[in-house]
N, C-alpha and C positions, 0 to 999 in steps of 0.2 A: 265715281265712287261717292256714296252719299255719306252724310255726316254719321251715322251708324257704323259706316264701313262696310255697309252691304249692297249688292247691286241687285236691281230686281230683274228676274228673267223672263223672257217672253214665251208663250207657245201654251199649248192645252197640257202637255206632258208635266212643265214645271209647276211646283207647287212650292210657295214661300220665295225665300230667296237664298242665293249660293255666298258663300263669305268669299271674303277678298282676301287672297295670298300675294303679299308683295315679294318679287323675285327681283335679285341681283345676280349676275352673271358676269363670271371670271372668264374672260375669253371671246371672241368675236369671230373666230375663223371658221373651220369646218364643222366643229361640234357646237360652238355658238352659234351658228345657223339653223342646226339641225334642232336643236332643242327649242329654239326662239319658233322656230316654225309649228312646233308643236303646241308653244304655250299659246299661241294665237290661233291656233285650230280646236282646242279644248272646249271652248265655252260654246261654240255651235256644231261640233259634231259630237262630243259626248254628252250629250244632251238628256237629261239635265246635268252639269257639270255638279263635281262636288266640290268644286271653289273656282273663282275667276281670277287668273293668274294676272296681277297688275305689274307692269315691266319698270321696277322701280330705277333699275341702274344698271350699267353694262360697264366693264372694266378691262383695260389693255394697257400695253405699254406706251405705244403711241397716242398723244393728245388727239392729232389729227385723224389719226385712223379709227380711234375710240369713238370721237364725236362723230364722225360718218356712219358708222355702225350705229350709234344710237337714235340718228337720224333715220337712216334704212329700216332698221327692224322697230323703233315706236318706242324706245326706250326714253325715260323721262329725264335721265341724269347719265353723263358720262365721266367715268373716274379714270386715273392711272393709279391711283392707290388702293388696294383691294381693304386697306383698314380704314379708309373714308368712307368706302362703300359700305362697310359692315357697321359702320358708325351709325347709318340711318336707319333709325327704327321702323320705317317703313317695309325695310329689307327683313322677311320673315323666312323666306325659303332662300339659300345661298346655294347657285349651281356652279360649280367648279369644272370649267371645261379647259382650262389651261394645261400647258406641258405638266410632266409627272413630277418635275422638281419643285411643281408650287401646287402640289395637291395637300400635302401634310399640313404645312403650316397655317394658310387661310382657312383649311377645315377646321383645324383644332380651336383656332382662334373664331371661327363661326359658331361651333359647339359651346364654346365658353360663353359667347354672347347669347347662347339661347336660340339661335337659328338653328332650324332644319337643313339638312343638308343632302343635295345629289352632285356626286362626282364621278368624274368619268373614270374609264376603266384605264390600265389597272389602278388601282386603288393608291398604289404607291411603290415604290422603286423596289424596295426590298420587304419581306415580311415584317422584319425589325421596325420599320417606317410604318407600314400598315397597322401593327399592333398599337402604337402611340395613337393612331386616329382611332381605331378601334376604343381603346380605354378611355377617349376624351367624348366621343359620343356616349358612351355607355353610363359616363359619370355625369354628363349635362342632363340624359334621359331625352334627347332629340329624337325625331326621325331622322333615317339616315340610308342611302339607298347608292349603292352602284351601279353606272350604267351600263350593265350589261344587257342591251336593249335586245340580245335576240332571244332572250326569255319571252319576250312580248310578241313574237311572230305566233301567230293564230296556228299554223302547223306544228311548231315546237310545243306550245302548250298543249295542243293534242297529244302528242306523243306522249307528255305527262301524264295526261288523262289516261291513256289507254293504261300505261305503268299503273297508277294509282289503282285503277278498277281492277288490277290483275289479269285483264285482256292477254298480255304479252306473256305472263308466267316469269318464270326464273331469267334472269339476263345471264348470258353467257358473254357476250362481247360488245363494247363500245368501240368504233374506230370514227376518228375525227379528223379532217385535214382542214386547214385555211390557207389557201394560195393566194399571191399576188405576186407583179412584176413590176412595180413603180420604181425600182433601184438597180434594175438591171444596167448592164454598161451603155447600152443604146438610147437610154433616157438620159444620160449626162448629170444625174442628181448629185449636186454638191454636198458637201459637210453641212449637214440639217441637223437638228437638235435630236431628230430621233435616232440619230447613227453616234450620240455621246453618252456614254455610260453614265456620265456625271448629271447628265439632265434626265434622261430616258429608264435610267437602270438596266434595262436590256432592250436587244432588238425585235427581230420578228417574236420572240418568245412573249414579251408583256403586249405589245400591241395587236397581235392576232393570235397567239397561242392563249393568252388568258380568257380570249373568248370561249374556245373549246374547252379548255380546263374547267371553267365556272359550267358548262354544259354538261360534263361529264358528272360534275358535282350534283348538278341540280336534277339530272334524268337519271343516274345510276347511283349516286351515293359519294362516300368516302374513297379517297385514294390511299391505299397503303403503302405502296413503293412505285420508284420509278427506275428507268434505266435510260438514259440519254448521250444523243451524240450532239453538238452543235458545229456549226461552220459560218465563217467569213469568208466571204468570195472576195470582196473588194476592201484591202485593209486601208488603202489612203484615198482620200477624194479631196476634189480642191476646196479650198475655203471661202473662195471669192473673192473679188476686187482685188485681183493679184496679190493675195498674202499667203500663198503657197501652198502646201497640202496639209491636211488635219490625218490624225491616225483615226481609224474606224475601229471602238472597242468595244460594239456589241455583237451579237450575232444576226447573222442574215438568214438562219435557218436553222430547225431544230428537228431531231425526230426522236420519240420518247416510246417505250413500252411501259404500260402501267398495268398495276394489279390493286384492285378494288377492295375494297375490306369486305364485300359480299361475295368475294372468291372469282367476281367478273376479271376477263382479261381485256385491256385495250390497248390502242396506239393511237397518239397524236403525233400529227404535222403540220408545221407551219413554215412558210419562206416567202419573201419578198422577191425570189428569183424564178418564178414558176411564168415561163413565157406564154402570153395569151391569156393567162389567169387575170382578171381584174378584180375580183371580188369574190373568188371560189371558195367558199365553205359548205362544206359536206359532211354527214354524219350518217352513221349506220349502226342500229342496236339488231342484235342476233340473239332471240330468246326461245323460250321452250315451247310456245305456240305459235310463233309465227317471227318475222321480221320486218322492221321499217326503216326506211331509208329518207333522209331531206338535203335538198341541196338549195341554198340559199338563190341562187339563181333562177330555180323555179319557186318561186316564195310560196306561193298558195297551194303547192301539191306535197303529196306523201306517195311515196312508193310502197306498197305495203303485201305481204307474203302471210298467208293465215296456213297453217297444216291442215285444218279440217274444213277449210271455207268451200271447197267445191270436190268432184271426183277427180282422183288422180290424173286422169288425162287432161283435165282444163286447168290445172293449179300452175301457178305462177303468179309472178309480182303485177299487181295492178295499180294504176294511178288511181288515187283519191284528191278531189278538188276540195281542199279545205275553206269553202265560201259560204257554205250554208248559214242560215238566220242561226242557226242552234249553237255554231261553232265558236271559240272564244272570241270575243268583242265584235261580231258581225252584225250584231243588233242595231249598232251606231254608225253603221257604213250602208252601202249601196244592196240593192236587191242580189240574191245568189249569183255567182258568176260574173260579176262585176268587180275586178280585182283590185285589191290594195296591195302596197309596196313596202320598202325600206322605211320610207319617213314614218310610215304610220307605227312603227314599234316604239318611237318616241311617244308620239300620242298616247298610247297604250300605256307606258312605263310613267310618265308623268303623272297621268290621271291615277294610275295606282299610287301613286306616293301621295297625290293631294288628299286621295280619300281616305287614307292612313293617318295622314294631319289632321282633317277636319273631323273625323269619328275617331280619332285615338286608337285605330286600329294596328294591327301587324303588319310590318313591309313583306316578312318571310311568311310561309314559304316562297311563294313564286315571285317575289321582289327580291334583287340581290342586295343584302345589308353590308355593313361595314365587316361583319363577321363573315359573310362569304367571301368578299374582297380580301379580307386577311387570308382564309383559305387560299385563294387562288394563288396569292404570293407566296405562301408557304411552297406549294406544289412548284411553281416557278422557280423559285431559290433549289429544292430539291433537285429539278432537271439541271441547273446549272451546276451544282454540287456533281450529278453524276458524270457530267460531260466533263468537267475537269478532273474527276478522280478515277474515270473510266471503271465505275463500279455501281451496281444496283443502290439506291439510297432509299432508306425507309422515311416516310413521311409523318412529320410528328406536328400536328397542330396546336 
């Protein structure tokens, strides 16, 4: 970093200098690792970058573990108090990758301190809590994004482009599932924070369902009403260290029927009890002029059916490889046919946020703002209310 706070970029395509954005990260585990990987890739892969991320500080509960994370990832400072990290004037972007119960207070404090914010999903444990966060960023006027990273899969953005262009016509159906298996009995998973309502807010619903709820909003539109059921298959788990058993008070799975404001019908399902499914997210849209299907495990592909695409005897679903240079974000990566994957969604997502910060642009509609995070939380609450009362629930944002 130079005295002017700018760093010079090298290469024929770069013109001038890219501003430096100081990053303060809360959390060093799964999402801390994924986000840090993106911050480090942006300067040389999203070239020329809108900004150069400077890894100013990382924060966690354990001093030893946080110091090791800072050393491993390349952060300048290690903190055990997020307040102290936010007091550092070099932190301009606060990246909250902590558990769900530490989303609201630090993000609100960051907004009040004038920091831009990236917060992991779900934005909050409840819609009421999410609303306090939305109010804070709106009042502060900072840029804000929820890390619904699947909006930044090239194939998913291509679906959005097809919808926006009118190529699919009127949408009739949206269906999505998100299936994992990692807390099934054979894993002997103990009582962790994701199984505790006080910390997590909900179970598979907030962890996995929030993703497909957000994609329903992003691709189809507002949700008008929901009907749902939830289930907790294992109600007690060991606390560890011989401390006995703890009560699981969140959902292990949910299924929901949804009605969209535009008249489309949909289904949503998420579980962490689907044997053999590691990270199985699939969505399908059926529309007036065709259908499109996406699977996260076939990250660079779409299955597409066009009604008028071919003679009737040769019609059928066909595979589209979303890796051409003209597809979303591909100009920054490899020659067509050389695949990218899950980690690259964070590169795209954070680049989008940095660009909005530097150029005072809008995060929406392609990035998920705190408004989108709040809307997803409203639907999550409605699903839980429907399951509790066993009736259809109207959604009011």
